[in-house]
Structure formats: structure tokens, C-alpha cells
C-alpha positions in Angstrom: -35.2 96.4 -219.3 -37.9 98.4 -217.4 -40.2 98.2 -220.4 -39.8 94.4 -220.5 -40.6 94.1 -216.8 -43.6 96.4 -217.2 -44.8 94.3 -220.2 -44.4 91.2 -218.2 -46.5 92.6 -215.3 -49.2 93.8 -217.7 -49.3 90.4 -219.4 -49.7 88.7 -216.0 -52.4 91.1 -215.0 -54.3 90.6 -218.3 -54.0 86.8 -217.9 -55.3 86.9 -214.3 -58.4 88.7 -215.5 -58.9 86.0 -218.2 -58.5 83.3 -215.6 -61.0 85.0 -213.3 -63.6 85.2 -216.1 -63.3 81.6 -217.2 -62.2 78.8 -214.8 -61.9 76.1 -217.4 -59.2 73.7 -216.0 -57.5 73.2 -219.4 -57.2 76.9 -220.0 -55.9 77.4 -216.5 -53.2 74.8 -217.1 -52.3 76.4 -220.4 -52.1 79.8 -218.8 -49.9 78.5 -216.0 -47.6 76.9 -218.6 -47.5 80.2 -220.5 -46.7 82.1 -217.3 -44.0 79.6 -216.4 -42.6 80.0 -219.9 -42.6 83.8 -219.7 -41.0 83.6 -216.2 -38.2 81.3 -217.6 -37.6 83.7 -220.5 -37.5 86.7 -218.1 -35.0 84.9 -215.9 -32.8 84.1 -218.9 -33.0 87.8 -220.1 -32.1 89.0 -216.6 -29.1 86.6 -216.5 -27.9 87.7 -219.9 -28.4 91.4 -219.0 -26.4 90.9 -215.7 -23.5 89.2 -217.4 -23.4 91.7 -220.3 -23.6 94.6 -217.8 -20.7 93.3 -215.7 -18.6 92.5 -218.7 -19.2 95.9 -220.3 -18.4 97.8 -217.1 -15.1 95.8 -216.7 -14.1 96.4 -220.3 -15.0 100.1 -220.1 -12.9 100.7 -217.1 -10.0 98.6 -218.5 -10.0 100.8 -221.6 -10.1 104.0 -219.5 -7.3 102.9 -217.2 -5.1 101.8 -220.2 -5.8 105.1 -221.9 -4.8 107.1 -218.9 -1.7 105.0 -218.5 -0.7 105.7 -222.1 -1.2 109.5 -221.4 0.9 109.3 -218.3 3.7 107.4 -220.1 3.5 109.9 -223.0 3.9 112.8 -220.6 6.7 111.1 -218.8 8.6 110.6 -222.0 8.0 114.3 -223.1 9.3 115.5 -219.7 12.3 113.1 -219.9 13.2 114.5 -223.3 13.1 118.0 -221.8 15.5 116.7 -219.0 17.9 115.5 -221.6 17.8 118.8 -223.4 18.8 120.4 -220.1 16.5 123.4 -220.3 14.4 124.3 -217.2 11.3 126.5 -217.6 9.3 127.3 -214.5 6.1 127.8 -216.4 6.6 124.4 -218.1 7.3 122.8 -214.8 4.0 124.3 -213.4 2.2 122.8 -216.4 3.8 119.4 -215.9 3.0 119.4 -212.2 -0.6 120.5 -212.8 -1.1 117.8 -215.4 0.4 115.2 -213.1 -1.9 116.3 -210.3 -4.9 116.0 -212.6 -3.8 112.5 -213.6 -3.5 111.5 -209.9 -7.1 112.8 -209.4 -8.3 110.8 -212.3 -6.5 107.7 -210.9 -8.3 108.2 -207.5 -11.6 108.5 -209.3 -11.0 105.4 -211.4 -9.9 103.5 -208.3 -13.2 104.2 -206.7 -15.0 103.2 -209.9 -13.1 100.0 -210.0 -14.0 99.2 -206.4 -17.7 99.9 -207.2 -17.7 97.7 -210.3 -16.0 94.9 -208.5 -18.6 95.1 -205.7 -21.4 95.2 -208.3 -19.8 92.1 -210.1 -19.6 90.2 -206.9 -23.3 91.1 -206.0 -24.4 90.0 -209.5 -22.5 86.8 -209.2 -24.3 86.0 -205.9 -27.7 87.1 -207.2 -27.5 85.7 -210.8 -27.3 82.1 -211.9 -24.0 82.4 -213.7 -22.2 79.4 -214.9 -18.7 78.7 -213.5 -17.2 79.8 -216.8 -19.0 83.1 -216.6 -17.9 83.6 -213.0 -14.3 82.8 -213.9 -14.4 85.3 -216.8 -15.9 88.1 -214.6 -13.4 87.4 -211.8 -10.5 87.4 -214.2 -11.8 90.8 -215.5 -11.8 92.1 -211.9 -8.2 90.9 -211.4 -7.2 92.6 -214.6 -8.7 95.8 -213.3 -6.5 95.5 -210.2 -3.4 94.9 -212.5 -4.3 97.9 -214.5 -4.6 100.1 -211.4 -1.2 98.8 -210.3 0.4 99.5 -213.6 -1.1 103.0 -213.7 0.2 103.6 -210.1 3.7 102.6 -211.3 3.4 104.9 -214.3 2.4 107.8 -212.1 5.3 107.1 -209.7 7.7 107.1 -212.7 6.1 110.4 -214.0 6.6 112.0 -210.5 10.2 110.9 -210.5 10.8 112.4 -214.0 9.0 115.6 -212.9 11.4 115.7 -209.9 14.4 115.3 -212.3 13.1 118.2 -214.4 12.7 120.3 -211.3 16.3 119.5 -210.2 17.6 121.1 -213.4 17.0 124.6 -211.9 
């Protein structure tokens, strides 16, 4: 994107030198039309980039949140199976608790990332010329991120409950 902007600036600089050398009105009009055309294309590219960036960040975080939620659910089920077997192992409990704490730390980091992406999406919506359909898609993506965080929080709460059940086997 930076290369594109640099190319655009260099093109404008080159055209301004041509205009300064020859002030033929028809050439000046052609150059202005050419600059307007480049400006329109640059605005379109910036719009497309902004939309794709927002969409990509939302999808990336959704995937990571769902992946962490699956890991938490898997761990909860493994601990629950150990509870049903009725065997307590203090080393295993420490491993479960440590894993859970790591997952909570990841949740907190993802929560901050989600807030950052949602702010970025809102800023891009304000600064870009998105259509109403594009705005709706991006806002639905932000709402989905909130639902993913909520589901992950529920999965973590359940995992903590199961770890407590395992601890109570002592």
C-alpha cells in the first residue's frame, strides 16, 4: 500500500513538472483529468483495502477465539472423565490449574484484541466510504466477536467448575 501511495506521489510530481514546462491548455485539462482518474482509483483502492483489512481482522479473531474455546472444552471433558474415574493426582491437578490459568490469560489478551479491532472497525467505518451493506457486515462481525467472547467466558467458567470438582476428589 505504501508503494502505491509513493508511486502516486511520484506520478503527481512528474506530472507537475510536465505542466510547468508546457502550459498548453488542452494538455493541462488532460493532465487534470488523468490526476482525477488516479485519485478516484486510489480512493477505491483505499476503500477496498480498509474493508478487507477489517474483515480479515474480524475473521482472524473469530477463528482464534473459537479455537481457544474448543481447547477449553476439550480440557474440560478430559478433566470430567478423570472426575468420573475418581482418581485424584495432585501433579495432574497442578497441570490442569496451570493450563486453565494460561487459557484465562489468553482470553484476556484476546479480549483486548477484540476491543482494539472493534475500535479500528468503527474508525474505518467513519473514515471510509463504506456502503450500508458493508457497514452491516462489519458490525455483524463485531457482534459475533462479542458472542465468541461470551461463549469462551462460559467455557472457561465451566472448566473452572470441573477443575473444582476434580480438586474436591481429594
